[in-house]
N, C-alpha and C positions, 0 to 999 in steps of 0.2 A: 435256242435261236428261232425266231419266227420265220416262216417262209413267205415270200412275196413273189409277185410275178408268176402266179400259178395259172397255167392254162391247160385245159384238158381236151383231148380229142378222143372220140369214140372210134376205135378201129374194129373191124369185123372180128379180129382174133385177139383183141386186147386193148389196153389203155395206154396212152402215151401221155406222160407228164413232163412238162417243162417248168422247172422251178428256178427262181433266182432270189437271192437275198443279199442284203447289205447290213452289216453290223459295224457301227462306228462308235467307239468310245461308250459302248453299252446302250446306244440309242438305235433302235431298229425302226425303220420306216420303209415305205414303198419307194420305188424309184422316182416317182414324180415329186414326192415330198423331199426325198433325199437330194434331188436336183435343186430344189429351191433352197435347201439348207446349204448346199454347196456354194450357191451364188450369194445368198443373203447372210449366212452366218460363218463363212469361211474364216474371216478375221478372228472371230471369237474362238473357233475351233483350233486354229493354228496357234493361238496364244496358250492353249492348254498344254499339258505334258504330252508326250508322244501318244499318237492314236493307239489305243489299247490293242485293237485287232480289226482286221477288215477281211471279211469272208465273202467271197463271191462264188455262188453256185450258179453257174451259167445254164446248165441243162442236165437233167437226168431223164433219159429217154429210154423207154422199153418198147421198141417198135417190133411188132409182129406182123409181117406182111403175108397176106393171103389173097385169095380170090383172083387168081389169074386164069382167064379162059384158055383151055387147051385148044390147040389149033385143030384138033380132030374131034372134039366133043364139046357139047354145050354145058357140061358140068364145070363148076369152078373147082380148081385144085390148088393145093398150097404151093405158092411160088417160092416162098422163102420164110424160114423162121429167122428173122433178122433181129437177134437179141442185141440191139444197138442202142447204146446210150451215147448220144452225140457228144456229151461230155458230162462229167460230174466233178467240176473243179471247186468243190466245197472244201477248199484248203485254206488254212489260215496263213495270211501273209503277215506274220508276227512283226509288229512295229518295234518290239523290244529287241528284235534281231536285225531288222532292216530299216528302222527309223522311218516307217511309212507315215505319211501325212495325207490329208485329202488331196494335196497337189499331185500325189503319185497315182491317183486313180482318175481316169477319164471316163465319166459316166457315159459319154457318147460311145466309147468302145464297148461298154456293157450292153447298151441299147442296140448297137449294130450287130453284136454277136447274137443276142437273143432274137432279134428280128430275122436274121439270116437263118437261124435254126428253126424258127417258126415256119418259114417258107419251106425249108427242107422237109419238115414233118408233114406239112400239107401236101407236098409232092408225094411223099411215101404213102400217105393215106389215100391219095387218088391213084396210086399205082404207077406214078411217073418216076421210076427209080433213077433213070439217067438224069432227069432234071434235078432230082435230089442230090445226086453225086456232083453235078455242076455247081449247085448252090453250096454244098459243103466245101468244095474247092475254093469258091469265092470268099467264104467267110472264115476259113481255117486260120489264116494269119491273124485276123482280128481276134478270134477266140483265143489263140495261143498267147496273145499279149496278157491275158488275164492269168496265165499260169507262169509267165516268165518272172524272172527276178531271183529265183533260188538256184544256185549252181547245182547241176545234177538233177534238176526237176524233169518232168515229162517233156518230150520234145515234139509231141503231136497232141492236139487237144481232144481227139475223138477216140472212141473205143478201138483198140488195135491189138487183139490177143494173138499169142503164139507167133511173134514176129520172126521173119527170116530176111536178112539183109545181104545184098551183094553189091560189089563195086564194079561198074562197067565204064572204063575209060574216064574215071574221075567223077562220075555221077552215081549216086547211091540209090538203090531201089529197095523198098521195103514191101513185103508181102505179109498178109495176115488173114486169120480166120474171118469167115463171112460176117458182115455187119451192114450198116447202111451203105457202105461203099461197094457192096456187091458180093458175089460168091467168094471171090478171093480179092481182098482189098489190095490196092497198090498205091504207094506214095513214092515221091522222089525228092532228092536233095543234092546239092553240090557242096554243102559244108557240114552236114550232120546236125545242123541246128535248126534251119528253116526247111520245113517239109511242105511239099505241094501235093494235094490230092489228085491222083491220076484217074482213078475209077476202078472198074472191075477188070481184073486180069483174066478172068475166066467167065465171060458173059453167058456161055452156053454149056450145058452139061450133057453128057451122054445119056441115052434113054434109060439105062439101068441105074443111074446114080440117084441119090436121095436129095431132093432140093431142100435147101435150108440147113444142111449138115455138112458143109464144105469147110474143113478144119485144117489147121496146122500145116500150111504149105511149106515145102522145101524146094528151093530153086537152085539149079546148077547150069552153068554154061559149058557146053561141050560140043566139039566138032562143028563150030559155027552156028549153033542153035541153042535155045534155052529149054530146059526141061523143068516142068512144074509138077512135083509130086504133091498129092493132097489126099486127105481122108474124106470119104463121103459115105454116110450110112454104115459106119463101122467097117468099111473096107477101104483099100488104097488104090488109087489110079494115078495116071500120069498124062499130062498134056504138054504140047510143044508149041514153040513160037520162034520166029526169026529175030525178034527184038525183045528186050527185057520188059517192055510195056505190053507185049502181046498185040492183039488178043491171043491167048493160048487156046489151042484146040485139042480136045480129047475125042478121038474117033473110035475109042475102044468099044467092044461089045460086052465086056465084063471086067471085073476088077483084076488088078495086078496081084494083090495079096488080100486074102479074106479068110482069117482063121477063126476057129471056135472062140466065142466070147467077144470077138471084134479086133480088128487091126487098125491102128490109128497112128498119127504123129510120124509120118515118113520124113526122113532126112537123107539126102544123097551125099556121097563123098567119094574122093578118089585117093588111091594110095600113091606112093612116090613114083610108081611106074605108069600111072595114069589109068589103072584099072578102076572101074566104077563099081561102087557098092551102094546098098541101101540099108539104113537102119530104120526100125519102127518099133512100136509098142503093141504087144498083144495083151488085151485085158484079161484079168483073172477070171477063170471060169472052169467048171468041171473039176475042181480040185487042184488045178495048176495055178501058180501065182502069176501076178503081173510080170511080164518078161520083155526085155528089150532084145530084139533079134537083129541079125545082120546077114546079108547074102550078096555074093557077087552078081553083077548084072552084065548083060551084053553091052557092047560098045554104044549101041543106040540108046540104051537106057529104057527100052520099051518092053524088056522081058528079063527074067532072071537067067543067069548064065546056065546053059545046059549042063547037066551032070552035077549041079551043086544043090545044096540044101541049106535051109536057114541054120544059123549058129546062134545059140543062146549066149548073149553077152553079159546080161545083168538081171538079177532078181532082187527083190527087197531083202535087206540084211541089217539095216540100222533102224533104231526105234523112231527117229525123226521122220523116216519115210512113210510110216504108218501103212505098210504093206502096199505102197504105190511107188513104182518107178515108171516114168513116161517122158515124153518130149525129148528123145535122145538127139544129140548132135556130136558128130565125131570131128575132131580137129587134129591135124598132123602138124607138130611143131618141134623142130630140133631132133627129128628122128623118133619122137614119141607120139603115140596116139592117145589123145585125151577124149574120153567119152563124157560129155556133159549130159545131165538129165535133171528132171524135176521130180520131187517127191512130196508125199502127203496129199491132203485134200485141196484140189485146185480152187475150190469155192470158199476158201478160208484164209486167214492170215498165217496159218502154219505152213503153207506152201513155201518151198524153198528150192534152191538149185544145188545139186551135188555134182561130183566129178569122180571119174575113175581113170586110172592110167592103164593102157592096154599095150601088150607086147607086139601086137600087129593089127592090121585092119579088121581081123576077125577075133581079136583077143588072144589069149585070155586077159581079163581085166580085173583090177583090184582097186579098192578104195584106199587112197593115201591118207584120208582124214577120218576122224571119229564122228564127225557131224557134217552138216551141209557146208558147201563152199560159200554160199551167199544166202542170207536169210533177211527177214524184215529189218528195215532201217528206220531212222527217225522220220524220214519224209514219205515212206511208202511201206506197204506190207505185202507179204505173199508173193515175192518175185518168182517167176517161172517162165516156161515157154521159151527158153533161151536159144540163141544161135550166136555163132562167132564169125566175124568177118575181118578182113584187113582193109584199112583205109588206103587212100591213094599213095601214101608214103610207106605202106607196108607194115603199119602198126596195127596190132590186134585189138579188137573191141568185142565186147559182149553186149548183145541186145536182149532185152527181156521185157515182159509186161509185169505190172504190179497194180495193186489196189491203192487208192488213197486211204490214209489212216482212218478217216471218218466215213468211208464209203466202201465197206468190205463186202464182197459177195454179190452174186447176181441179184438184180439187174444192173448194178453199178458197173461202170466201164473199167477195163484193164488198160492202163495207159502205157505208152512206149517209153522206155528208158534206155540210155546208152552209158556204158562205162568202159574206160580203158582196161585192157587185160595184160597181165605179165605172167611169166613163169619164173618162180623163185625156188631154188632148191629142188627143181623137178616137179613142182606143184603149181598149177595156175593160181593166180591171185587176182581178184577183182579190185581195181585201183579206185581211189576216191575221185570224184569229179574234179575237173580243172577249175 
């Protein structure tokens, strides 16, 4: 398939590519020509058999932000490594599955999405990140229309890795790894289908933190405030806010957790009595394997509980994990603790979601399955970065990111997916989309 609508921008730290293409019944043309075909030849096209396929790749953006002047020095320093792909929706809307015709595609929608992304990229290039966030919020619904139509497809059109979702009085808030949306992206929805870009939940980092490496947030509401745990520079910290949209503030002078090899992927949880815990992943190093740890915290969530030590919850044990366990998330249901995790290479289609059942909030844990709980499907590959939440009716869902089948690996985006979750025979099961 030929690429059209290619625009290139030179950034100080990289190259941003915005590409779009249309393939209709084997005929590839640029948008201006395709628009004329749409108006002049639509009767002929509609008389033919079903449109063979229509592929719309709206944007593949690898944005690397740099050159922010420090307030105290004249040298430029790296503001963020924003590995952001505003979208890569090069997904085939198969007409033999959905009977698509040219009437189903509004080229004005394609043009509006691309134009909006071009403005956002220009803002990023000029260092106007807040303006870019505003533009993404304005164009998100338009771009999402190009991904809609397949049950269970991505629910947000832009890069949204390592999602963590919470429900606050019927409004859902999603948080994700740094991208064009900021250090910690935040989106919101009232129906789990239509999501609005809010912006950056953590606009300022503590002095010790590493800019551009704010990953895998975990958010918890406790004692009338919200805690946001996140990884930065292979260490873990926590920020607080009075509302779920923040801004979250981290006034720490050093990390909460920082082990040999690196500590990432924090996820808070509480037991049946309200005791707060934190799980996280320690990278393999110095002869020890990748390990998921857990430890009790003080009621404030700002420190580990005195007199406690980390407890090893899980290490790699199955071949599909390929010596990797990470992205932990603990969920208490029916008196059983379920430890969800990701395994294998995050940058590949082999990434998948596993689960272990645990006897208590600190384990011990055992795998009830011989393989992953949830792996690549027909519409996406490499699911991972999972979290579990309850909707307003108390029904459990699992949120995760995944690659598009024809856009696997960096710098392609990892898109947000949602699935109902059930427990059958004591083992969680990811349900098919409605």
